[in-house]
C-alpha positions in Angstrom: 23.1 60.6 -53.7 21.5 62.6 -50.9 19.5 64.7 -53.3 18.1 61.6 -55.0 16.8 60.3 -51.6 15.1 63.6 -50.9 13.4 63.8 -54.2 12.1 60.2 -53.7 10.4 61.2 -50.5 8.7 64.2 -52.2 7.3 62.0 -54.9 5.6 59.7 -52.3 1.8 59.5 -51.8 0.4 62.4 -49.7 -0.6 61.6 -46.1 -4.5 61.2 -45.6 -6.0 62.3 -42.3 -8.6 59.8 -40.9 -12.1 61.3 -40.3 -15.3 60.0 -38.6 -17.9 58.6 -41.0 -20.7 60.9 -42.0 -23.3 59.9 -39.5 -26.0 61.9 -37.7 -24.0 62.0 -34.5 -26.0 64.7 -32.8 -29.2 62.8 -33.3 -27.6 59.5 -32.1 -26.4 61.3 -29.0 -29.9 62.6 -28.3 -31.4 59.1 -28.7 -28.8 57.6 -26.3 -29.3 60.3 -23.7 -33.1 59.7 -23.9 -32.6 55.9 -23.5 -30.5 56.5 -20.4 -33.1 58.8 -19.0 -35.8 56.3 -19.5 -33.7 53.6 -17.8 -33.0 55.9 -14.9 -36.6 56.7 -14.5 -37.8 53.1 -15.0 -35.5 51.4 -12.5 -37.4 52.7 -9.5 -40.6 51.5 -11.1 -39.2 48.1 -11.7 -38.1 47.9 -8.1 -41.5 49.1 -7.0 -43.2 46.4 -9.1 -41.0 43.6 -8.0 -42.7 43.3 -4.6 -42.2 40.3 -2.3 -44.8 37.6 -2.9 -46.9 37.4 0.2 -50.1 35.6 -1.0 -50.6 32.4 -3.0 -54.2 32.1 -4.2 -55.1 28.5 -5.2 -58.2 27.8 -7.4 -59.4 24.3 -8.3 -61.7 21.4 -7.3 -59.7 18.9 -5.4 -60.4 15.3 -4.3 -56.9 13.9 -3.9 -54.9 17.2 -3.5 -55.3 20.1 -1.1 -54.7 23.8 -1.6 -51.9 23.5 1.0 -50.1 20.9 -1.1 -50.2 23.3 -4.1 -49.1 26.4 -2.1 -46.2 24.4 -0.6 -45.0 23.4 -4.0 -45.2 27.0 -5.2 -43.3 28.5 -2.3 -40.5 25.9 -2.7 -39.8 27.5 -6.2 -39.8 31.2 -5.1 -36.3 31.3 -3.5 -36.9 34.9 -2.4 -37.9 36.1 -5.9 -40.3 39.1 -6.2 -43.4 39.4 -8.3 -41.6 40.4 -11.5 -38.5 38.2 -11.1 -40.2 34.9 -10.2 -39.8 32.2 -12.9 -43.4 31.2 -13.6 -42.3 28.4 -15.9 -40.4 26.7 -13.1 -43.4 27.1 -10.8 -45.7 25.5 -13.4 -43.3 22.6 -14.0 -43.0 21.9 -10.3 -46.8 21.8 -9.9 -47.2 19.3 -12.8 -44.8 16.9 -11.0 -47.3 16.6 -8.1 -49.4 13.4 -8.0 -52.9 13.9 -9.4 -52.1 17.2 -11.2 -53.2 17.2 -14.9 -52.5 20.9 -15.7 -51.6 24.1 -13.9 -51.4 27.8 -14.7 -49.7 30.5 -12.7 -50.3 34.2 -13.1 -49.0 37.4 -11.3 -51.6 39.3 -9.4 -50.5 42.7 -8.2 -49.4 44.0 -5.9 -48.0 40.9 -4.0 -49.8 37.7 -5.1 -49.7 34.7 -7.4 -52.9 33.2 -8.8 -52.6 29.4 -9.3 -55.2 27.3 -11.1 -54.9 23.5 -10.9 -56.9 20.8 -12.7 -56.8 17.5 -11.0 -56.4 14.2 -12.8 -59.6 12.1 -13.2 -58.5 8.4 -13.0 -60.7 6.0 -14.9 -58.7 2.8 -14.0 -55.5 1.4 -12.5 -52.8 0.6 -14.9 -50.4 -2.4 -14.5 -48.8 -2.5 -11.0 -48.1 1.1 -10.1 -49.9 3.7 -12.3 -53.3 5.2 -12.9 -54.8 6.3 -16.2 -57.2 9.0 -17.3 -59.7 8.8 -20.1 -57.1 9.7 -22.7 -54.8 6.9 -21.6 -52.3 9.2 -20.0 -50.5 7.4 -17.2 -49.7 9.2 -13.9 -48.1 8.2 -10.7 -50.1 6.2 -8.2 -50.4 7.1 -4.6 -51.7 4.1 -2.8 -53.4 6.2 -0.1 -55.7 7.8 -2.7 -56.6 4.9 -5.1 -60.4 4.5 -5.2 -61.1 0.7 -4.7 -63.8 0.6 -7.3 -61.4 1.4 -10.2 -61.0 -1.4 -12.7 -57.5 -3.0 -13.3 -56.2 -2.5 -16.8 -53.0 -4.0 -18.0 -50.9 -4.3 -21.1 -47.6 -3.0 -22.7 -47.1 0.6 -21.7 -47.4 1.8 -25.3 -50.9 0.3 -25.4 -52.4 2.3 -22.6 -54.5 4.6 -24.8 -55.9 1.6 -26.8 -56.8 -0.4 -23.7 -58.5 2.6 -22.0 -60.5 3.3 -25.2 -61.6 -0.4 -25.3 -62.5 -0.3 -21.6 -64.6 2.8 -21.9 -66.5 1.4 -24.9 -67.3 -1.9 -23.0 -68.2 -0.7 -19.5 -71.4 1.1 -20.4 -72.8 -2.0 -22.1 -71.7 -4.3 -19.3 -73.4 -2.1 -16.7 -76.6 -2.2 -18.7 -76.5 -6.0 -18.3 -76.3 -5.6 -14.5 -72.6 -6.4 -14.3 -69.4 -4.5 -13.9 -66.1 -4.8 -15.8 -63.3 -5.1 -13.2 -60.3 -6.1 -15.4 -59.2 -5.8 -19.0 -55.9 -7.3 -20.1 -53.9 -7.1 -23.4 -50.9 -9.3 -23.5 -47.7 -8.9 -25.5 -49.1 -11.2 -28.3 -52.1 -8.9 -28.7 -54.6 -11.3 -27.0 -57.5 -9.7 -25.0 -59.1 -11.0 -21.9 -61.6 -9.4 -19.5 -63.1 -10.2 -16.1 -66.5 -9.3 -14.7 -67.3 -8.6 -11.1 -69.0 -11.9 -10.6 -65.6 -13.6 -11.4 -66.5 -14.7 -15.0 -63.4 -14.5 -17.3 -64.1 -13.8 -21.0 -61.3 -14.8 -23.4 -61.4 -12.8 -26.6 -58.0 -13.8 -28.1 -56.0 -11.9 -30.7 -57.8 -12.6 -34.0 -61.1 -11.1 -35.3 -61.1 -9.0 -32.2 -63.8 -6.6 -33.2 -66.1 -9.4 -34.3 -65.6 -11.3 -31.1 -66.2 -8.2 -28.9 -69.4 -7.5 -30.8 -70.5 -11.1 -30.4 -69.8 -11.0 -26.7 -71.9 -7.9 -26.2 -74.7 -9.1 -28.4 -75.1 -12.7 -27.2 -72.7 -13.9 -24.5 -73.2 -11.0 -22.1 -76.9 -11.6 -21.9 -76.3 -15.3 -21.0 -73.7 -14.3 -18.4 -76.2 -12.0 -16.8 -78.8 -14.7 -16.5 -76.4 -17.5 -15.4 -73.4 -15.7 -13.8 -73.4 -17.8 -10.7 -73.0 -21.0 -12.8 -70.4 -19.7 -15.3 -66.6 -19.8 -14.7 -65.5 -18.5 -18.1 -66.6 -17.7 -21.6 -64.3 -18.5 -24.6 -65.0 -16.3 -27.6 -62.2 -17.8 -29.7 -64.4 -19.6 -32.1 -65.1 -18.8 -35.7 -68.9 -18.4 -35.3 -69.7 -18.7 -31.7 -68.3 -19.2 -28.2 -67.9 -21.8 -25.5 -69.0 -21.6 -21.9 -67.1 -23.2 -19.0 -69.4 -24.0 -16.1 -68.3 -23.9 -12.5 -69.3 -27.6 -12.3 -66.3 -28.4 -14.6 -68.1 -29.0 -17.9 -67.8 -27.0 -21.1 -70.5 -26.4 -23.7 -70.6 -24.7 -27.0 -73.5 -22.2 -26.9 -74.1 -21.1 -30.5 -75.1 -22.3 -33.9 -74.1 -25.6 -35.6 -71.1 -23.9 -37.2 -69.8 -22.9 -33.8 -70.2 -26.4 -32.5 -68.0 -27.6 -35.3 -65.4 -24.8 -34.9 -62.2 -24.9 -32.9 -60.7 -22.3 -30.6 -58.0 -20.6 -32.8 -56.4 -18.0 -30.5 
């Protein structure tokens, strides 16, 4: 019985010794040593380049901001960071949160400075109760101390800002040519348009045939308003082929062709 067990062990599989895979270990060791040497040599250079930020250079043409406002916003984001470790994206985001900032860029300037370029918003009008808008219809926060009083008042659903601004810019040049100024343009939730001139005349465009009515206002009604502005309270363009004039005396008169006299205001 003992002999059988010994024979069984001899017939078992031979023991295999584990060996490292066949890799160029010497070459890998040399590469690793070289990398460590580069890191050891580069660390002092990184420390040397990451100098404290001492100067903030601000470039831009400002009417509503100051260079001091910009520099203060930049320094609030430094938190002791050096020139290499400073988070430029965080600095840019903080600058864009300032009122009147449209865009901002931030660059490192060795040895110890940051170069900041800021473009200020150009407001073309006031929007609703609290905001201002630029020529693209982008809304930005209003600071009551800085609102130019000559800005027109635009209003409408917030999603319509770009459309209302585009319409305002298309109208104002023609209105100025007639010796008047457009002080308000409104678009209500139903899609009806109304504008107001600086002499107090209100012009009702409505929500149907908008392009045709605006064209008729510019071609015919605007000229009449320029001639009789002191006597006119409102102009109603909501007629199929003409418009009606409401006089300050309280009377109303259709002021177009025979078709307009027979037409009715239709929204």
